[in-house]
C-alpha positions in Angstrom: 1.5 -9.4 -17.6 2.1 -6.3 -15.6 -1.4 -5.1 -16.4 -2.8 -8.4 -15.3 -1.0 -8.2 -12.0 -2.2 -4.7 -11.4 -5.8 -5.4 -12.3 -5.7 -8.4 -9.9 -4.3 -6.2 -7.1 -6.9 -3.5 -7.8 -9.7 -6.0 -7.7 -8.5 -7.4 -4.4 -8.4 -3.9 -2.9 -11.8 -3.0 -4.2 -13.5 -6.1 -3.0 -11.8 -6.2 0.4 -12.7 -2.7 1.6 -15.8 -3.0 3.7 -17.9 0.0 2.6 -21.2 -1.6 3.5 -22.4 1.4 5.6 -21.7 4.2 3.2 -23.9 7.2 2.6 -25.0 8.2 -0.9 -22.1 10.7 -1.3 -19.6 8.1 -0.1 -20.9 5.5 -2.5 -20.0 7.8 -5.4 -16.4 7.8 -4.3 -16.5 4.1 -3.7 -16.5 3.4 -7.5 -13.7 5.9 -8.3 -10.7 3.8 -7.0 -8.3 4.8 -9.7 -4.7 4.0 -10.1 -2.5 6.9 -9.2 0.9 7.1 -11.0 2.7 8.4 -8.0 2.2 9.3 -4.4 2.7 13.0 -5.2 -1.1 13.5 -5.5 -1.6 12.7 -1.8 -3.2 15.5 0.2 -3.2 16.2 4.0 -6.5 16.6 5.9 -6.4 20.4 6.3 -2.7 20.3 7.2 -3.2 17.2 9.4 -2.4 13.5 8.8 -5.3 11.3 7.9 -6.8 8.8 10.3 -6.2 5.1 9.6 -8.3 2.5 11.4 -6.4 0.6 14.1 -7.0 -2.8 12.5 -4.9 -1.8 9.5 -1.9 -0.3 11.3 -0.2 -3.6 12.4 0.1 -4.7 8.8 1.8 -1.5 7.7 4.1 -1.6 10.7 5.0 -5.3 10.1 5.8 -4.6 6.5 7.9 -1.6 7.3 9.8 -3.6 10.0 10.6 -6.3 7.5 12.0 -3.8 5.0 14.0 -2.0 7.7 15.5 -5.4 8.9 16.4 -6.4 5.3 18.1 -3.0 4.7 19.9 -3.1 8.0 21.3 -6.6 7.5 22.3 -5.8 3.9 21.5 -9.4 2.9 18.6 -11.7 2.6 16.2 -13.3 0.2 14.4 -10.5 -1.6 11.9 -12.9 -3.1 10.9 -14.0 0.4 10.7 -10.3 1.5 8.3 -9.7 -1.5 6.2 -12.6 -0.4 6.0 -11.4 3.2 5.2 -7.9 2.1 2.5 -9.2 -0.2 0.9 -11.1 2.7 1.0 -8.0 5.0 -0.6 -6.0 2.2 -3.3 -8.6 1.7 -4.1 -8.5 5.4 -4.0 -4.7 5.3 -6.6 -4.7 2.5 -8.8 -7.3 4.2 -8.8 -5.2 7.4 -9.9 -2.0 5.6 -13.1 -0.5 7.0 -12.3 3.1 6.1 -14.6 5.3 4.0 -14.7 8.8 2.6 -11.7 11.0 1.8 -9.3 9.3 4.2 -10.0 6.0 2.4 -9.4 7.7 -1.0 -6.1 9.2 0.2 -4.9 5.9 1.6 -5.6 4.3 -1.8 -3.4 7.0 -3.4 -0.6 5.7 -1.3 -1.5 2.0 -1.4 -1.7 1.5 -5.2 1.8 2.6 -6.0 3.0 0.7 -2.9 1.4 -2.5 -4.1 3.0 -2.1 -7.5 6.4 -1.7 -6.0 6.0 -4.9 -4.0 4.8 -6.7 -7.2 7.9 -5.4 -9.0 10.1 -6.7 -6.1 8.6 -10.2 -6.5 9.5 -10.1 -10.2 13.0 -8.7 -9.8 15.7 -11.0 -11.4 18.8 -9.5 -9.9 19.7 -8.5 -6.4 20.8 -5.0 -7.6 17.4 -4.4 -9.2 15.7 -5.7 -6.0 17.8 -3.3 -3.8 16.6 -0.3 -5.9 13.0 -1.4 -5.5 13.5 -2.0 -1.8 14.7 1.6 -1.4 11.6 2.8 -3.1 9.4 0.6 -0.8 11.2 2.1 2.2 10.5 5.6 0.9 6.9 4.6 0.3 6.6 3.8 4.0 8.1 7.2 4.9 5.5 8.8 2.6 2.8 6.8 4.5 4.0 8.4 7.8 3.9 11.9 6.3 0.2 11.6 5.4 -1.3 9.1 7.8 -1.4 8.7 11.6 
């Protein structure tokens, strides 16, 4: 079941990115959207953060704010949080117009992040959910380390 969910999320992200205007060299990277086991493989852009298109940023920010509010209040419906994060992630993917190396690096962050949100949706106990939410919170911190 986990593989089915992951394949579904990967297909959504692959079909949603609007790489219609890519050069031949960019088209070769377009087909190499591979799952990355961890965010550790992320690279900076010659020591600088990668650019993320403005249309995507509100969805990252909204998801991050939901997680921060959940953690701050120390209560809430984690299933509802998972649904909200899934919706923000779907909108993030739909708004993607990035290409090239910045796009590839964003996917290195996004794929593990999507998997964490999917795990949260399947969590059966609040204690398990809290551990996943901590990882999601760290994922947003990683995003800010590598993307502007």
